[in-house]
VEXKENU-285872 format. One record per residue (C-alpha): residue in one letter; y negated, x, z negated. Coordinates in Angstrom, 1 decimal, padded with zeros to 4 digits. Example, Ala and Ser with C-alpha at 12.3 -4.5 7.8 and 13.67 -1.06 7.14 Angstrom:
<lonu->a, y->004.5, x->012.3, z->-007.8>
<lonu->s, y->001.1, x->013.7, z->-007.1>
***
This chain:
<lonu->m, y->-000.1, x->000.1, z->000.0>
<lonu->q, y->-003.6, x->001.3, z->000.8>
<lonu->k, y->-006.2, x->001.8, z->-001.6>
<lonu->a, y->-009.7, x->001.7, z->-001.5>
<lonu->k, y->-012.5, x->003.3, z->-003.6>
<lonu->r, y->-015.7, x->000.9, z->-004.5>
<lonu->r, y->-018.2, x->002.2, z->-007.2>
<lonu->g, y->-015.6, x->004.2, z->-009.2>
<lonu->r, y->-013.3, x->001.4, z->-009.4>
<lonu->w, y->-009.7, x->001.1, z->-007.9>
<lonu->t, y->-009.4, x->-001.9, z->-005.8>
<lonu->p, y->-006.2, x->-002.8, z->-003.5>
<lonu->v, y->-006.8, x->-003.7, z->000.0>
<lonu->a, y->-006.4, x->-007.5, z->000.6>
<lonu->g, y->-003.2, x->-008.2, z->002.1>
<lonu->e, y->000.2, x->-010.2, z->001.7>
<lonu->m, y->002.2, x->-009.4, z->-001.6>
<lonu->p, y->005.4, x->-007.7, z->-001.0>
<lonu->a, y->008.2, x->-009.6, z->-001.9>
<lonu->a, y->009.8, x->-006.9, z->-003.9>
<lonu->a, y->006.3, x->-007.0, z->-005.9>
<lonu->a, y->006.5, x->-010.7, z->-006.2>
<lonu->a, y->009.7, x->-010.2, z->-007.9>
<lonu->l, y->008.8, x->-007.8, z->-010.3>
<lonu->i, y->005.8, x->-010.1, z->-011.5>
<lonu->k, y->008.5, x->-012.4, z->-012.3>
<lonu->r, y->010.3, x->-009.6, z->-014.4>
<lonu->v, y->007.2, x->-009.3, z->-016.9>
<lonu->l, y->008.5, x->-009.7, z->-020.5>
<lonu->f, y->005.0, x->-009.3, z->-022.1>
<lonu->r, y->001.5, x->-009.0, z->-021.0>
<lonu->d, y->-001.7, x->-008.5, z->-022.9>
<lonu->d, y->-004.8, x->-006.7, z->-022.2>
<lonu->a, y->-003.4, x->-003.2, z->-023.2>
<lonu->m, y->000.0, x->-003.4, z->-022.0>
<lonu->l, y->003.0, x->-004.5, z->-019.9>
<lonu->v, y->006.5, x->-004.6, z->-020.8>
<lonu->l, y->008.5, x->-004.8, z->-017.6>
<lonu->d, y->012.3, x->-005.9, z->-017.3>
<lonu->k, y->013.2, x->-003.3, z->-014.6>
<lonu->p, y->015.9, x->-003.7, z->-012.5>
<lonu->a, y->018.9, x->-001.2, z->-012.0>
<lonu->g, y->018.6, x->000.8, z->-008.8>
<lonu->l, y->014.6, x->000.9, z->-008.8>
<lonu->p, y->013.4, x->004.5, z->-009.5>
<lonu->v, y->010.4, x->004.9, z->-011.1>
<lonu->h, y->009.2, x->007.6, z->-009.2>
<lonu->a, y->009.7, x->008.9, z->-005.5>
<lonu->g, y->012.6, x->011.2, z->-004.8>
<lonu->p, y->014.0, x->013.4, z->-002.1>
<lonu->k, y->016.0, x->010.6, z->-000.4>
<lonu->g, y->012.7, x->008.1, z->-000.4>
<lonu->g, y->013.0, x->004.6, z->-000.6>
<lonu->a, y->011.3, x->001.7, z->-002.6>
<lonu->t, y->010.0, x->003.1, z->-006.2>
<lonu->l, y->008.2, x->001.4, z->-009.1>
<lonu->d, y->005.1, x->003.4, z->-008.5>
<lonu->a, y->004.7, x->001.9, z->-005.0>
<lonu->l, y->004.6, x->-001.3, z->-006.5>
<lonu->l, y->002.1, x->-000.8, z->-009.6>
<lonu->p, y->-001.0, x->-001.9, z->-007.9>
<lonu->w, y->000.5, x->-005.4, z->-007.4>
<lonu->l, y->000.9, x->-005.5, z->-011.3>
<lonu->a, y->-003.0, x->-004.8, z->-012.2>
<lonu->f, y->-003.6, x->-008.5, z->-013.0>
<lonu->g, y->-007.4, x->-008.2, z->-012.4>
<lonu->k, y->-007.6, x->-004.7, z->-014.2>
<lonu->g, y->-009.6, x->-001.9, z->-012.5>
<lonu->r, y->-006.5, x->000.3, z->-012.1>
<lonu->p, y->-003.1, x->-000.3, z->-011.7>
<lonu->p, y->-000.9, x->000.0, z->-015.1>
<lonu->g, y->000.8, x->003.6, z->-015.8>
<lonu->l, y->004.1, x->004.3, z->-017.2>
<lonu->a, y->004.3, x->005.0, z->-020.8>
<lonu->h, y->007.8, x->006.4, z->-020.6>
<lonu->r, y->010.6, x->006.3, z->-017.9>
<lonu->l, y->014.0, x->004.8, z->-017.5>
<lonu->d, y->016.7, x->006.5, z->-015.1>
<lonu->r, y->017.2, x->004.7, z->-011.7>
<lonu->d, y->020.1, x->002.9, z->-012.6>
<lonu->t, y->019.1, x->002.1, z->-016.1>
<lonu->s, y->018.1, x->-001.6, z->-016.4>
<lonu->g, y->015.6, x->-003.4, z->-018.8>
<lonu->c, y->012.7, x->-002.7, z->-021.3>
<lonu->l, y->009.8, x->-000.3, z->-019.4>
<lonu->v, y->006.5, x->-000.3, z->-021.3>
<lonu->l, y->003.2, x->000.4, z->-018.8>
<lonu->g, y->-000.3, x->000.8, z->-020.1>
<lonu->r, y->-002.8, x->-001.3, z->-018.6>
<lonu->t, y->-005.9, x->000.9, z->-019.6>
<lonu->k, y->-006.4, x->004.7, z->-020.2>
<lonu->p, y->-007.1, x->004.4, z->-023.8>
<lonu->a, y->-003.6, x->002.2, z->-024.2>
<lonu->l, y->-001.6, x->004.6, z->-022.1>
<lonu->a, y->-002.7, x->007.7, z->-024.1>
<lonu->r, y->-001.8, x->005.7, z->-027.5>
<lonu->l, y->001.6, x->004.6, z->-025.9>
<lonu->g, y->002.3, x->008.2, z->-025.2>
<lonu->e, y->001.5, x->009.3, z->-028.9>
<lonu->l, y->003.7, x->006.3, z->-030.0>
<lonu->f, y->006.8, x->007.4, z->-027.8>
<lonu->a, y->006.2, x->011.2, z->-028.5>
<lonu->k, y->006.4, x->011.0, z->-032.3>
<lonu->g, y->009.4, x->008.5, z->-032.2>
<lonu->a, y->007.4, x->005.2, z->-033.8>
<lonu->v, y->008.5, x->003.0, z->-030.8>
<lonu->g, y->012.0, x->001.3, z->-031.5>
<lonu->k, y->014.4, x->001.3, z->-028.6>
<lonu->t, y->017.7, x->-000.5, z->-028.4>
<lonu->y, y->020.1, x->-000.1, z->-025.7>
<lonu->m, y->023.4, x->-001.5, z->-024.7>
<lonu->a, y->026.1, x->001.1, z->-023.2>
<lonu->l, y->029.5, x->000.1, z->-021.9>
<lonu->v, y->031.7, x->003.0, z->-022.4>
<lonu->q, y->035.2, x->004.4, z->-022.3>
<lonu->d, y->036.5, x->003.8, z->-025.7>
<lonu->a, y->037.8, x->007.0, z->-027.6>
<lonu->p, y->039.2, x->007.8, z->-031.1>
<lonu->g, y->035.9, x->009.7, z->-031.6>
<lonu->l, y->033.6, x->006.7, z->-031.1>
<lonu->a, y->032.3, x->005.0, z->-034.4>
<lonu->d, y->029.3, x->003.8, z->-036.1>
<lonu->g, y->026.8, x->006.6, z->-037.0>
<lonu->r, y->024.4, x->009.1, z->-036.1>
<lonu->i, y->024.8, x->011.9, z->-033.2>
<lonu->d, y->022.5, x->014.6, z->-034.0>
<lonu->l, y->023.1, x->017.0, z->-031.3>
<lonu->p, y->020.4, x->019.4, z->-029.3>
<lonu->l, y->020.1, x->019.2, z->-026.1>
<lonu->i, y->019.0, x->021.9, z->-023.1>
<lonu->k, y->018.9, x->021.7, z->-019.4>
<lonu->r, y->022.3, x->022.9, z->-018.0>
<lonu->s, y->020.7, x->025.0, z->-015.1>
<lonu->a, y->017.4, x->024.9, z->-013.1>
<lonu->a, y->019.7, x->024.2, z->-009.9>
<lonu->r, y->021.1, x->020.6, z->-011.3>
<lonu->g, y->017.5, x->019.5, z->-012.4>
<lonu->w, y->017.9, x->017.1, z->-015.2>
<lonu->w, y->021.5, x->017.7, z->-016.1>
<lonu->m, y->021.6, x->018.3, z->-019.5>
<lonu->e, y->024.2, x->019.6, z->-022.1>
<lonu->p, y->024.6, x->020.1, z->-026.0>
<lonu->s, y->023.0, x->023.5, z->-026.9>
<lonu->e, y->022.0, x->025.0, z->-030.3>
<lonu->q, y->019.3, x->026.4, z->-028.4>
<lonu->g, y->018.1, x->023.0, z->-026.9>
<lonu->q, y->015.5, x->020.4, z->-028.4>
<lonu->a, y->016.1, x->018.2, z->-030.9>
<lonu->a, y->018.1, x->014.9, z->-030.1>
<lonu->v, y->019.1, x->012.3, z->-032.4>
<lonu->t, y->020.9, x->009.0, z->-031.3>
<lonu->d, y->022.1, x->005.9, z->-033.8>
<lonu->i, y->025.0, x->004.1, z->-032.4>
<lonu->r, y->027.0, x->001.1, z->-033.3>
<lonu->v, y->030.1, x->-000.1, z->-031.8>
<lonu->i, y->029.6, x->-004.1, z->-030.9>
<lonu->a, y->033.1, x->-004.8, z->-029.5>
<lonu->r, y->036.3, x->-003.0, z->-028.1>
<lonu->g, y->038.1, x->-004.1, z->-025.1>
<lonu->e, y->041.1, x->-002.5, z->-023.4>
<lonu->k, y->040.1, x->001.5, z->-022.9>
<lonu->v, y->036.4, x->000.0, z->-023.0>
<lonu->a, y->033.8, x->-000.7, z->-025.7>
<lonu->l, y->030.2, x->-001.9, z->-025.9>
<lonu->v, y->028.0, x->000.3, z->-028.0>
<lonu->e, y->024.5, x->-000.3, z->-029.2>
<lonu->a, y->022.5, x->003.0, z->-029.0>
<lonu->r, y->018.9, x->003.5, z->-030.8>
<lonu->p, y->017.5, x->006.8, z->-029.7>
<lonu->r, y->015.3, x->008.4, z->-032.5>
<lonu->t, y->014.1, x->011.1, z->-029.9>
<lonu->g, y->013.3, x->010.9, z->-026.4>
<lonu->r, y->015.5, x->013.6, z->-024.4>
<lonu->t, y->016.4, x->013.1, z->-020.7>
<lonu->h, y->019.8, x->011.7, z->-020.4>
<lonu->q, y->020.1, x->011.5, z->-024.4>
<lonu->i, y->022.4, x->008.5, z->-024.8>
<lonu->r, y->024.6, x->009.6, z->-021.7>
<lonu->v, y->025.2, x->013.2, z->-023.1>
<lonu->h, y->025.4, x->012.1, z->-026.7>
<lonu->l, y->028.2, x->009.4, z->-026.0>
<lonu->k, y->030.0, x->012.0, z->-023.8>
<lonu->a, y->029.7, x->014.4, z->-026.4>
<lonu->l, y->031.9, x->011.7, z->-028.8>
<lonu->g, y->034.5, x->011.3, z->-025.4>
<lonu->a, y->033.0, x->007.9, z->-024.4>
<lonu->p, y->031.2, x->008.7, z->-021.4>
<lonu->l, y->029.6, x->005.4, z->-019.8>
<lonu->l, y->031.0, x->003.5, z->-017.3>
<lonu->g, y->029.5, x->004.3, z->-013.6>
<lonu->d, y->028.1, x->007.5, z->-015.1>
<lonu->a, y->028.3, x->009.7, z->-011.8>
<lonu->i, y->027.2, x->012.9, z->-013.4>
<lonu->y, y->028.7, x->012.7, z->-017.1>
<lonu->g, y->031.5, x->010.6, z->-016.5>
<lonu->s, y->034.5, x->010.0, z->-014.2>
<lonu->d, y->034.9, x->006.6, z->-014.2>
<lonu->r, y->033.8, x->004.7, z->-010.7>
<lonu->s, y->034.8, x->001.0, z->-011.6>
<lonu->a, y->031.4, x->000.0, z->-012.5>
<lonu->s, y->029.0, x->-000.8, z->-009.6>
<lonu->r, y->026.1, x->001.3, z->-011.5>
<lonu->l, y->025.5, x->003.4, z->-014.5>
<lonu->m, y->026.3, x->000.5, z->-017.4>
<lonu->l, y->023.4, x->001.0, z->-019.6>
<lonu->h, y->020.7, x->-001.5, z->-020.5>
<lonu->a, y->017.3, x->-001.0, z->-022.4>
<lonu->r, y->017.9, x->-004.5, z->-024.3>
<lonu->s, y->014.9, x->-004.4, z->-026.5>
<lonu->i, y->011.7, x->-002.6, z->-027.8>
<lonu->e, y->009.4, x->-002.7, z->-030.6>
<lonu->i, y->005.8, x->-001.1, z->-030.5>
<lonu->p, y->003.5, x->-000.8, z->-033.2>
<lonu->w, y->000.5, x->-001.6, z->-032.1>
<lonu->l, y->-002.2, x->-003.1, z->-034.5>
<lonu->p, y->-001.7, x->-003.0, z->-038.5>
<lonu->g, y->000.9, x->-005.2, z->-039.8>
<lonu->a, y->001.6, x->-006.4, z->-036.0>
<lonu->v, y->004.4, x->-005.5, z->-033.7>
<lonu->v, y->005.0, x->-006.2, z->-029.6>
<lonu->r, y->008.6, x->-007.1, z->-029.4>
<lonu->a, y->010.3, x->-007.7, z->-026.2>
<lonu->e, y->013.8, x->-008.3, z->-025.0>
<lonu->a, y->015.3, x->-007.9, z->-021.5>
<lonu->p, y->018.5, x->-010.4, z->-020.9>
<lonu->f, y->021.4, x->-008.8, z->-019.6>
<lonu->p, y->021.5, x->-008.6, z->-015.9>
<lonu->a, y->024.2, x->-010.1, z->-013.7>
<lonu->d, y->026.3, x->-007.1, z->-013.0>
<lonu->f, y->026.3, x->-006.1, z->-016.8>
<lonu->r, y->027.4, x->-009.6, z->-018.0>
<lonu->a, y->030.2, x->-009.5, z->-015.3>
<lonu->a, y->031.3, x->-005.9, z->-016.4>
<lonu->l, y->031.5, x->-007.5, z->-019.9>
<lonu->l, y->033.5, x->-010.3, z->-018.6>
<lonu->r, y->035.7, x->-008.0, z->-016.5>
<lonu->h, y->037.0, x->-005.9, z->-019.7>
<lonu->g, y->037.1, x->-009.0, z->-021.9>
<lonu->l, y->034.0, x->-008.7, z->-023.7>
<lonu->g, y->031.9, x->-011.5, z->-022.1>
<lonu->t, y->031.8, x->-013.2, z->-025.9>
<lonu->a, y->030.4, x->-010.1, z->-027.7>
<lonu->v, y->026.7, x->-010.9, z->-026.7>
<lonu->s, y->024.9, x->-014.1, z->-026.4>
***
């Protein structure tokens, strides 16, 4: 989408809204003057990659909702992760959101469908992570020389050789949940990097809910419904009644 500058303010050029943008507008879970919480669909990357294709970045101008600039990403989700994604609508709001995420003040809850394993149990995973190699980009691995990474997990339900896990990351490292669960012998279904299971159509990770302490005594809360493919995977593994 083209952009035009006028009196120092960003203004979208008039034109028909793309179908992808219209679909995203229907996926807004929360909106006020400072922020948006969006239910990001799986398969939509937030930034452009070497293979090209549609990105969330390219659609943000259509989510301005009358503001003088498009919203900005306060954090990121992997391409194939669905669910709650927070955007700041103003520069001050985006800066404050960045601080809240950086210090771990934002409560994030994910649901993961994983290969079951004897070592998978409720508890806290405290395992530093480091990039595996420069050549493999964002691939991560546990290392005492890495950055601190902490994830609290709870096993919601177990099926035949699979389990539904609630994960609450206390830090925000790249691929943190994926690497931590693999370290327990329970990689996510559909994880082409850290797992071997290919029965799922995509990475079975969903950002279920988010809690943002915004004003004193007030918390912004949003919850993303399970997408159809995640529900289908739960039913296929006998876990359809595990969640509402």
